[in-house]
C-alpha positions as CSV (number, residue, x, y, z in Angstrom):
1,M,0.0,0.0,0.0
2,D,1.2,3.5,-0.8
3,R,0.9,6.5,1.5
4,I,1.1,10.2,0.6
5,T,1.1,12.7,3.5
6,L,1.1,16.5,3.5
7,V,4.2,17.9,5.3
8,H,3.8,21.7,4.9
9,R,2.1,24.5,3.0
10,D,3.9,27.8,2.3
11,S,3.8,30.8,-0.1
12,L,6.6,29.0,-2.0
13,S,8.1,25.5,-1.5
14,C,10.8,24.1,-3.7
15,E,13.3,21.2,-3.6
16,A,12.1,19.2,-0.7
17,I,14.7,16.4,0.2
18,V,14.0,13.6,2.7
19,R,16.4,11.1,4.3
20,R,16.4,8.5,7.1
21,L,18.6,9.4,10.1
22,S,20.7,6.9,12.1
23,D,18.1,6.9,14.9
24,G,15.4,5.8,12.5
25,S,13.6,9.1,12.2
26,L,13.0,11.1,9.0
27,L,14.5,14.5,8.3
28,L,13.1,16.6,5.4
29,L,14.6,19.9,4.3
30,S,12.9,22.3,1.9
31,Q,13.3,25.8,0.6
32,C,10.2,27.8,1.6
33,G,9.1,31.4,1.9
34,G,8.9,34.3,-0.4
35,M,6.6,34.6,-3.4
36,K,9.0,33.4,-6.1
37,E,12.4,31.8,-6.7
38,P,14.9,33.3,-6.3
39,D,13.7,35.8,-3.7
40,P,15.3,37.5,-0.6
41,A,12.7,35.8,1.6
42,N,13.7,32.2,0.5
43,R,14.8,30.2,3.5
44,V,15.6,26.5,4.3
45,Y,13.4,24.7,6.9
46,A,13.7,21.3,8.6
47,F,10.8,19.0,9.2
48,R,10.9,15.9,11.3
49,S,8.8,12.7,11.6
50,D,9.0,9.4,13.3
51,D,7.0,7.5,10.8
52,G,6.2,9.9,7.9
53,E,2.6,10.3,9.0
54,K,2.9,13.3,11.2
55,W,5.5,16.1,10.7
56,S,6.9,18.7,13.0
57,A,6.5,22.4,12.5
58,P,9.2,24.0,10.4
59,V,12.5,24.9,12.0
60,P,14.9,27.3,10.2
61,V,18.3,25.9,9.1
62,G,21.4,28.2,8.8
63,D,19.4,31.4,8.7
64,N,21.8,34.3,8.4
65,G,19.1,36.8,7.3
66,R,19.8,36.2,3.6
67,A,18.2,34.0,1.0
68,L,19.1,30.3,1.3
69,Y,18.7,27.2,-0.9
70,A,19.6,23.6,-0.2
71,T,20.4,21.1,-3.0
72,D,21.3,17.8,-1.2
73,L,20.9,16.1,2.1
74,D,23.4,13.3,2.8
75,V,23.4,11.0,5.8
76,C,26.5,8.9,6.6
77,G,26.1,7.3,10.0
78,D,25.6,10.1,12.5
79,K,26.9,12.8,10.2
80,I,24.4,14.8,8.2
81,T,25.5,17.2,5.4
82,T,23.5,19.6,3.4
83,Y,24.9,21.7,0.6
84,V,23.5,25.2,0.5
85,T,23.7,28.5,-1.4
86,E,23.3,31.7,0.5
87,H,22.7,34.7,-1.7
88,G,21.3,38.2,-2.0
89,G,18.0,37.2,-3.4
90,G,18.9,36.6,-7.1
91,F,21.5,33.9,-6.8
92,L,24.1,36.7,-6.8
93,D,26.5,37.8,-4.1
94,F,26.5,34.1,-3.3
95,D,28.3,32.0,-0.7
96,C,28.1,28.2,-1.4
97,Y,29.1,25.9,1.5
98,A,28.2,22.8,3.5
99,L,26.2,22.7,6.7
100,V,27.2,19.7,8.8
101,S,25.4,18.2,11.8
102,E,26.4,15.4,14.1
103,D,23.4,15.7,16.5
104,R,20.6,14.7,14.1
105,G,20.2,18.2,12.7
106,E,19.7,20.0,16.0
107,S,22.7,22.2,15.3
108,W,24.8,22.9,12.2
109,K,28.3,24.1,11.5
110,K,29.6,25.7,8.3
111,E,32.3,23.9,6.3
112,P,33.8,24.6,2.9
113,L,32.7,22.6,-0.2
114,P,35.0,20.0,-1.6
115,C,36.9,21.1,-4.8
116,F,34.9,24.3,-5.2
117,S,35.5,27.8,-3.6
118,D,34.3,31.3,-4.3
119,T,32.0,30.2,-7.1
120,F,28.4,29.5,-7.7
121,V,27.8,25.7,-7.6
122,F,25.1,23.3,-6.5
123,L,26.2,20.0,-5.1
124,R,23.4,17.5,-5.8
125,G,23.0,13.9,-4.8
126,T,25.5,11.7,-3.1
127,V,26.0,8.0,-3.9
128,R,28.3,5.4,-2.4
129,H,29.4,2.2,-4.1
130,G,32.4,-0.1,-4.1
131,G,34.3,2.1,-1.7
132,K,33.8,5.3,-3.7
133,T,31.7,8.3,-2.9
134,L,30.4,10.4,-5.7
135,V,28.7,13.8,-5.5
136,A,27.0,15.4,-8.5
137,Y,27.7,19.1,-9.2
138,Q,26.0,21.8,-11.3
139,H,28.5,24.7,-11.7
140,Y,27.9,28.3,-13.0
141,P,31.4,29.9,-13.3
142,I,30.2,33.5,-13.3
143,G,32.9,36.1,-12.7
144,K,32.9,38.8,-10.0
145,E,32.6,41.7,-12.4
146,E,29.5,40.3,-14.0
147,N,28.0,39.4,-10.7
148,D,28.5,42.9,-9.3
149,A,27.1,44.5,-12.4
150,L,23.9,42.3,-12.4
151,A,23.4,42.9,-8.6
152,A,23.8,46.7,-9.1
153,E,21.0,46.6,-11.7
154,G,18.7,44.5,-9.5
155,K,18.9,41.5,-11.9
156,T,19.4,37.8,-11.2
157,I,21.9,35.2,-12.3
158,L,19.4,34.2,-15.1
159,D,20.3,37.5,-16.8
160,S,24.0,36.6,-17.0
161,S,25.9,36.0,-20.2
162,L,27.2,32.5,-19.2
163,P,27.2,30.3,-22.3
164,F,26.8,27.1,-20.4
165,V,26.5,25.3,-17.1
166,L,29.0,22.6,-16.2
167,C,27.9,19.3,-14.6
168,G,29.8,16.2,-13.4
169,A,30.9,14.4,-10.3
170,L,33.3,14.8,-7.4
171,V,34.9,11.4,-6.6
172,S,36.4,10.2,-3.3
173,E,38.1,7.0,-2.3
174,D,37.9,7.8,1.4
175,G,34.8,9.9,1.7
176,V,36.9,12.9,2.8
177,H,39.3,13.9,0.0
178,F,37.6,14.6,-3.4
179,T,38.8,14.9,-7.0
180,K,36.7,16.8,-9.5
181,G,36.0,14.9,-12.7
182,E,35.5,16.2,-16.3
183,D,32.8,18.7,-17.0
184,I,29.7,17.9,-18.9
185,A,28.8,21.2,-20.6
186,I,25.1,22.0,-21.1
187,P,24.6,25.1,-23.2
188,N,22.3,27.8,-21.9
189,E,20.3,27.6,-25.1
190,F,18.1,25.1,-26.9
191,A,17.1,24.9,-30.6
192,G,19.0,28.2,-31.2
193,K,17.2,30.1,-28.5
194,R,18.6,31.4,-25.2
195,V,17.3,29.0,-22.5
196,W,18.7,29.1,-19.0
197,Q,19.5,25.6,-17.8
198,W,19.0,24.0,-14.4
199,P,20.3,20.5,-15.3
200,E,19.9,19.1,-11.7
201,P,22.2,16.1,-12.3
202,T,21.4,12.8,-10.5
203,I,23.8,9.9,-10.4
204,A,23.4,6.1,-10.3
205,F,26.0,3.3,-10.4
206,L,25.4,0.8,-13.1
207,P,25.1,-3.0,-12.7
208,G,28.6,-4.5,-13.3
209,S,30.6,-1.3,-13.4
210,G,30.4,2.4,-14.3
211,Y,28.1,5.3,-13.6
212,A,25.4,7.3,-15.3
213,I,24.2,10.8,-14.8
214,I,20.7,11.9,-15.9
215,L,20.1,15.6,-16.6
216,R,17.2,17.9,-17.1
217,V,17.6,20.0,-20.3
218,N,15.1,22.8,-20.5
219,G,13.4,22.9,-23.9
220,A,14.3,19.4,-24.9
221,G,11.1,17.6,-23.7
222,V,13.3,14.5,-22.7
223,L,16.0,13.7,-20.2
224,Y,19.6,13.6,-21.2
225,R,22.3,11.1,-20.1
226,S,26.1,10.9,-19.7
227,D,28.1,7.8,-18.9
228,S,31.4,7.2,-17.1
229,P,33.6,4.2,-16.3
230,D,35.0,5.7,-13.2
231,G,33.0,8.8,-12.2
232,L,35.8,11.1,-13.5
233,H,35.6,10.8,-17.3
234,W,32.2,11.5,-18.8
235,S,30.7,11.1,-22.2
236,R,29.0,14.0,-24.0
237,A,25.4,14.3,-22.8
238,Y,23.0,12.7,-25.2
239,P,19.1,12.7,-25.3
240,T,17.2,9.7,-24.0
241,D,13.7,8.7,-24.9
242,I,12.4,9.5,-21.4
243,P,9.9,12.4,-21.5
244,N,10.5,15.3,-19.1
245,P,8.8,18.7,-19.1
246,N,11.7,20.7,-17.5
247,N,11.5,19.1,-14.1
248,K,14.1,17.6,-11.7
249,P,14.5,13.8,-12.0
250,K,15.8,11.5,-9.3
251,L,17.8,8.2,-9.7
252,I,17.9,5.7,-6.8
253,N,19.9,2.5,-6.8
254,L,17.9,-0.6,-5.6
255,Q,18.9,-3.9,-4.2
256,G,20.0,-6.5,-6.9
257,G,21.4,-3.9,-9.3
258,A,18.2,-2.3,-10.4
259,I,17.8,1.5,-10.8
260,A,14.7,3.5,-10.0
261,L,13.8,6.8,-11.7
262,I,11.3,9.2,-10.1
263,N,10.1,11.5,-12.9
264,T,7.1,13.3,-14.4
265,P,7.0,11.9,-17.9
266,G,4.6,14.6,-19.2
267,R,4.8,15.0,-23.0
268,G,5.2,18.7,-23.2
269,V,7.5,21.5,-21.9
270,G,6.6,23.7,-19.0
271,F,5.1,23.6,-15.5
272,K,1.6,22.4,-16.6
273,Y,3.2,19.2,-17.9
274,R,4.8,18.2,-14.6
275,N,2.3,15.4,-14.3
276,P,1.9,12.5,-13.7
277,L,4.4,11.5,-11.1
278,E,5.8,8.0,-11.7
279,I,8.4,5.5,-10.6
280,W,10.2,3.6,-13.4
281,I,12.6,0.7,-12.7
282,S,15.4,-0.7,-15.0
283,D,17.4,-3.8,-14.5
284,D,19.6,-3.4,-17.6
285,G,21.5,-0.2,-16.8
286,M,18.6,2.1,-17.9
287,K,18.5,0.7,-21.4
288,S,14.9,-0.1,-20.9
289,W,12.3,0.2,-18.1
290,R,10.2,-2.9,-17.5
291,Y,8.4,-1.6,-14.5
292,K,6.3,1.6,-14.3
293,K,4.2,2.7,-11.4
294,R,2.0,5.8,-11.4
295,V,2.2,7.4,-8.0
296,L,0.0,10.4,-8.5
297,D,-1.8,12.2,-11.3
298,F,-3.5,14.9,-9.3
299,P,-4.1,17.8,-11.7
300,G,-1.3,20.2,-10.9
301,W,2.5,20.7,-10.9
302,L,4.2,17.8,-9.3
303,S,7.8,18.9,-8.9
304,Y,11.3,18.0,-7.7
305,P,11.0,14.5,-6.3
306,D,13.9,13.3,-4.1
307,G,14.3,10.4,-1.7
308,F,15.7,7.0,-1.1
309,A,15.0,3.3,-1.2
310,E,14.4,0.8,1.7
311,G,14.0,-2.8,0.6
312,D,10.8,-3.0,-1.5
313,R,9.7,0.6,-0.8
314,I,10.8,4.0,-2.1
315,L,10.3,7.0,0.2
316,F,10.5,10.5,-1.3
317,S,9.3,14.1,-1.0
318,F,7.9,16.3,-3.7
319,E,5.9,19.6,-4.1
320,V,2.5,20.3,-5.5
321,N,2.0,23.6,-7.3
322,R,5.2,25.0,-5.8
323,H,3.4,25.5,-2.5
324,D,2.7,22.2,-0.8
325,V,5.4,19.7,0.4
326,Y,4.4,16.1,0.4
327,F,6.0,12.8,1.6
328,A,5.4,9.6,-0.3
329,D,6.0,6.0,0.9
330,C,5.5,3.8,-2.1
331,D,5.4,0.0,-2.3
332,I,7.4,-1.5,-5.2
333,S,7.2,-5.1,-4.0
334,D,5.4,-6.1,-7.2
335,Y,8.6,-5.3,-9.1
336,F,10.7,-7.8,-7.1
337,S,7.9,-10.4,-7.3
338,K,8.0,-10.5,-11.1
């Protein structure tokens, strides 16, 4: 049986991310507040639950009086890490760093990002496999001169002249020291027109060996993919046949080598096509998808799913209409029984 529970309703909610903590409880972080994104009133809030049914009131995380956005939530034993971007309201005058907690999110301390400093970068999605740790990145190498000029004019980073966004992975053999891999360049255009890209890369390890990154490419109407033998050297991104309407996808490795994809395979481009919300599962390295489960087709924008797997269940968070944060606990036991 599936269960979908309302966590929170706000003027804006975006990028809810849920994980299981070492004590068995659930922690969910989400950007909330303000009337748009980006906005000076954007903040990150934490929500807690014992069983996913009832959720706590929001508690601010890392609030320094400036806009804040979180792009990953990683749990490794008792250590919790979230990667955040603090900014002046338009993703400019940014400070990108990690917030680390060792008391189940009761308190957080600021730490520098691995490999990146003094630049605008989102770290997205951590995977561990075969002794390696990989963290996906989404990097906008905007210079200080252009940043200052845009900020002075009251503009946002979307008004910058950056020709591309750079994606890829940071790789570590010990979980502490990281090496940055090759960049996957995604042009800030599509079909000859200027289109700002939010690729939101998500990584999975492939059965046998190697890794794959799935990317959102605005304007394409499908997801893109890049492959790597080691997490450091990546192929040029190429289109898949998986529909996507400009929405964040999420890959999750399952037991037995299968890979789950949470996605909204709407056949169109834009917010109104972020529907339905589905789980697909592949057992051949994402060459095909023999299992497809519709989680929700509520008429509205079903956005930014992110979560994890536990046995024959997938637990994840998502937003409805950019206002309401939901938690889903979905049964996929019929996949394993086939």
